N, C-alpha and C positions, 0 to 999 in steps of 0.2 A: 504494499501500500504506500510505504515511503518513496518506494522508487516510481511509482505513477504519479505521485503528487508533485516529485522533482522534474519529472518530464513534462506534465500539464503547467507549472511554474515558468518551465523555459520555452516553451511552444506559446503558452497564452500572456507572458508579461515580457519578459527578457527578451523575446526574440518573435515575439507578435509581427503581424503584418505592419501597422503603424510604427511598432517601434524598429524593425529594418528599415522601414522607409525614412526614419531621421536620422539614422547610422549611415544608410546611403547618400544622403544629403549633408550631412557632416564631412564623410571622406570626401564628396566632390569637392565640398569648399576647401577641404586642406590641402588636397591636390593642387587645387588650383592658384591657392597662396603658395603653396611652394615653390611650383613653377614661376610665379612671378618673383619671387624672391630670389629663386635659384638665377635668375637673369642679370643678378647683379653679380658680376665679376669678384665684388667680393665676400662674397658667400657662396664659395663652391670649395670643395674638397682641394681641388688643383694649388687653388690659391692658398689656403691655409686650414692646416685639418684641423690646428685648436681651436681655430677663429670660427670656423664650420660648427663644430661640435658645440660649442659656446652658445653660438647662433641657435642652434637646436634646443639646448636643454633651455633658453632663455625663454622660445617661443611655446614651449610645453607649458610653463607655467604663465603665458602672458594670455592676452586676447585672442592670439592666432588659433588657438585649440578649441573658441568658442562655435558654438553652433552658428552654420551659415544657412538660411534656407536656400533652396535651389530655386535656379531661373526656371527650370524646367517642372513639366505638371507629369508626375507618375501614379500609373495605376497598377495596383499589384492582379496579377492575371491568373498566377499558378504558383502553388506551394509542393515540391517534392520531399517527401519525408523517408529517410533512411534509418531506422532505428533499429538498435541491437538488442538483440532477446538473451543473450549473456552466452549464447553457442555461435551464433552467425550474426554479423552486424559489417558497418561500411568499414573502408579502410580509412585511414587518416590521409587527411587531406589538407591544402593551403590554400585557405579562403579567396587571399587576394590573385593568386596563382590562377585559379580556377575562372576567378572573374576577369581577370585579363586575356587568359584563351579563348573564352566565350568570347570576349567584345572582337578577338581577330577573328574567330571562326561565321560571327555572324556580320562580320565587314558590315557594320552599320553602328547608327546613335542612337535607334528607335527603341531598341531593348537594352534591359542592363539586368544582372541578375545579382543575386546579394546571397553569399554564403556563410552558414552558420555552422560551425563544428566546436561541438564540446564533449566532454568525458560525462556519461551519465554513470549511474548506479551498476549497470548491467555492461558497458561497455561504451566504446566511442559510437555517437549519434551526429545526423548532419541533417541539415534542409536547407533546400536551394530556393528563395522566391525568385519570379520572374516579374520584372515590372516593364509596363508599356508608354512610350511616352505620349501623353495625348496633345502634344504641341503638334503644328505642321513642320517636322523636319523630315530626313531623308529617311524611309523606311527600309528595314532589310529586309529580303525575301523572307516570307515564312517559312518556306523549306530549309533552311539556312539554322533558322530556331530550332526547329525539330529536332534536325541531326543534330545539333550542339547537344542540347538537352540529353537525346539518346546517348550520344559520346560522353556525357559526364555522367550519366548511370553506370555504364561499361567501369569506365574511372573508378568509380565509387566501391564498384564490388571487383577490383581488379584481381583481388588476391582468387576470386572464386572464377573469374572469367574462364579460366582453361578445364574447368569442370561445367558443360552445358546444364544439365540438368540441375545442379545445385545453383547455377546462375540464374536459372530460369523460375526456380523456386522462390530466392529471395527477392530476385528484382521484381516478382510479377506485379506486386502492387504499385510500386512506381511508376513500373511501365505503362499500367493500365490506368492509370492518373493522368501519364503525360497523354496519351492515346485520346481518350474523353476528351481532353484539354483540346489539340488540334484538330477533334471532331468536330469541336462546338465553334471553332472559327470559320467553319463551313456552312453551318447552320444556325443562323443569328436567332431563331426561335427555339432554339433547343434549349429550354431552361434547366432539365435536369439528364443526363443520361447515364443509363448502367448497363451492365452485360447480364441477360438472361443466364440464370445459372442451371438451364436446362439445356438440354443438346449441343454440349459443348463436346468436339474432338479432341480436345487436351487438356491435359490436366491445368493447364495454364491460361490464364485469359487471352494474352497476346501473345502471338508467334510472330518473332523477327526474322526476317531472311535478308542477309546482306547483299548476296549476289543472287543474280536472275539463273547463273549456273545451277544454283542451289537449291532451285524452287522444283524441280523436278523431283527430287528425294524427299523435301517436303509436303509434296502432294501425294507422292506414295504412302508417307506415314498418316498422312489425315484422311484418304481413305481406308487404310486400313483400320486406324482406331475407328472409323465411322461403322465400317462389318463388327469390329470387336467389339464396340458398345452396344450393338443390336439398336441403333440409334432409329427411329419411325421414318418409314420411307418419305413425309414431307419433307422433314429436317436435312435428311441425308440428300436431297433433290438440291436442296439449298446448299449445303455444302459443296455439292458437285459441282452447280453455277459458279461458286466461291473460288474453286479451285481451278476451274478453268480462266477466269478471269485473272488470277495473280498469275497463272502460267504465263499467259499470254501478254500482259503488261511491258509496259518497254521497262530499258534497264533502271536500277536503281534501288534501294534499299526499301523493303516493304514491311510495315506492321498490321498484321492479320488480327484481326478478332476472330476468336474460335468462336464464339455464342452469339446468338442474335444480340441487337443492340436495341434496349427500350429507351424512347424518348418521353419523357415525364413531364408536367406543367409544376407550375409551384406546388400545388397540393397532392403533387407524387401520384397523377392521375395520368394514364397512360394516354399520349395523342399520335402514336406512333411506333410502329416495330419494322427495323431496318434486319432483311433476312440475311444479308451478307456485308461487311463492309472491311475494305481494306485501305491503308493510307501509304503512299509513294513518295520516296525524298530521292529527287535527283538534282544536284549542286543547289540552286536557289529553289528549284519548283517544291510546291505539296500540292499531291494530287489526292484528292479523296475520292474513291470508288464505292458505291453503294450498288446491291444485286439485290433485287426484287422477283422470287422465283416460283412458279407456280406447275406444281404435279399433276397437271390434267391435260387432257390430250385435245379438247376443242375450245378454240380462242384462246390458250394458254398464253399466247405471246403477248397476243394486243390485251388482256386483262393486267398482265403482269405491266406493260408499259402506262395503261391508264392509271392502277394505281399507284404506280412510282411518280409520276409526274402529280398526281394529287399529293404526293407526301412531301415532295419537293416545294411543290408552293405552300401547303402547310406551315413546312418547316423554314421558310422565309427566304428560301435560295432563290434568286434574280437572276443568275446564269450558271446553268448546266447543261451538258452535252447527254442528252439520252436516247440510247438506241434500244431497240428492239432486236432480240436474239431468238431461238428457239426454245419456246418455253421460259423463257426468262428476259428481262429487260434491265439495263446497266446505265448508272449515272456517272457522269464523271464531272468533280469539282475542282476547278483549278484556282491554288491561292498564289 
């Protein structure tokens, strides 16, 4: 109970969304002031190390280190949690190094992350908060943001990355949170997204396939698991259509939902069910692909096309490419 209380205080008070935004602004002000002061040749280590050290020590005790409100308007978008259970947990990471690496990978100033790493009662814990700038500045491509966060998850569990099953198990929660967030970026009216607990063809909610060459193996494993689990024929057909689209997608990393995705309103009432969904990254591109399948013979393709079109309109998708195929339809949303 004490361990849970300490984790709660860390997440909801010391490292809450508002507290981390304050820290983000404060660090930004400090860096800005430091860069400005270093422009003075008399305050560089090259000119005089002792003078530079004395200036830093004096600055720490002066107003230089005070809070400086940021000039940009940052909005919190996502928090990924990496918590230790006493046996498995995240590796120790360097928050500032990760923030700098994220900025380099995203190649833009529209997004920032703030990383919190602390030693909890059961081991190392980590939060990463994603902030989006609400001001009119140059946007980074959505695909780069998703790929950078996916890379962060892998570095956070780098010790276990060489053990695929262990890594998939301990990273499934954070990977699922990232998947739902990226999916919500393409579905403006999807207030709540959850993965259906039934009809999954994997023990993990999200499967990540790095290379197009590996998709055939993934597809065979998904088909074998579908038969082994004796999944109902309607759901089995949805999985088959999803497998076809994943195999045929263009190059890039894909994140595949192994279960249907349920879209709910603010009162937890279901407003739509997406039979199959996967997200593809390729450089700056982020593509969301939604599959609607019908396991009937007469008029199945037209019915699937009609229902998918209605779902996209209901979820506020203004621009999507919807294609009718044999007994199913596919919608592609590019961000």
